[in-house]
C-alpha positions as CSV (number, residue, x, y, z in Angstrom):
1,M,0.0,-0.1,-0.1
2,N,2.8,2.0,1.0
3,R,4.3,2.1,-3.0
4,I,0.8,2.9,-4.2
5,H,1.0,6.0,-2.4
6,V,4.7,7.2,-3.8
7,K,3.7,6.6,-6.9
8,F,0.7,8.2,-7.0
9,I,2.5,11.5,-5.5
10,K,5.0,11.1,-8.2
11,W,2.1,10.8,-11.3
12,L,0.5,13.6,-9.7
13,S,3.3,16.3,-9.3
14,N,4.8,15.1,-13.0
15,K,1.2,15.2,-14.0
16,F,1.6,19.3,-12.9
17,G,4.9,19.8,-14.3
18,Y,6.6,19.7,-11.1
19,K,9.5,17.9,-10.0
20,I,9.9,15.6,-7.2
21,A,12.6,14.0,-4.1
22,M,11.1,12.4,-1.4
23,L,13.0,11.3,1.6
24,K,12.2,9.6,4.7
25,A,14.0,8.6,7.6
26,V,12.9,5.1,9.4
27,K,14.6,3.9,12.5
28,G,18.0,4.9,11.1
29,T,17.6,3.8,7.1
30,I,17.3,7.2,4.6
31,I,14.6,5.9,1.6
32,I,15.4,8.5,-1.0
33,E,13.0,8.6,-3.7
34,G,11.7,11.2,-6.9
35,D,13.2,12.1,-10.3
36,M,16.7,11.3,-10.6
37,E,17.6,14.8,-12.0
38,L,16.8,16.3,-9.6
39,L,17.8,13.8,-6.9
40,K,21.7,15.2,-7.5
41,Y,20.9,18.8,-5.9
42,V,19.5,17.2,-2.6
43,D,20.7,18.1,0.3
44,T,20.2,14.7,2.6
45,S,22.3,15.0,5.6
46,G,21.6,19.3,5.9
47,Y,17.6,18.2,5.3
48,F,17.7,15.3,8.2
49,F,20.0,17.3,10.8
50,K,18.8,20.5,10.2
51,K,21.6,22.3,9.2
52,E,21.5,25.7,7.8
53,P,22.3,25.9,3.8
54,I,26.1,26.8,2.8
55,K,26.3,30.1,2.0
56,R,27.4,30.7,-1.4
57,T,28.9,34.1,-2.4
58,F,29.3,35.1,-6.3
59,P,31.4,37.8,-8.0
60,K,29.3,40.7,-8.6
61,S,29.7,40.9,-12.6
62,V,31.5,43.7,-13.7
63,E,30.2,45.5,-16.8
64,P,32.3,46.6,-19.5
65,E,33.1,50.5,-19.8
66,S,32.4,51.9,-22.9
67,V,35.2,52.2,-25.3
68,K,36.0,56.1,-25.8
69,K,37.0,57.6,-28.9
70,L,40.9,58.6,-29.0
71,T,41.7,62.6,-29.2
72,S,43.3,63.8,-32.2
73,E,46.8,64.0,-30.3
74,Q,46.5,60.8,-28.9
75,L,46.7,59.7,-32.6
76,K,48.9,62.0,-33.4
77,E,51.3,60.3,-30.8
78,I,50.6,57.0,-32.1
79,G,51.3,58.0,-36.0
80,L,47.4,58.0,-37.3
């Protein structure tokens, strides 16, 4: 009967276009089910031990400055 619930939940979530990962801890064992593409992103130890997610800092993107035209004096210096 338990497998029917799992299959129904997976079918229903996929029907609505969601990806799902299901985690269950029973007497020292961990049961993980769901869509395989999503399971590689699931943090099982953080979920079961209630740890804070890792804080990641991303570098700020630096936009390139616009190119300034050379003055006539600068053009004479380089011989153009």
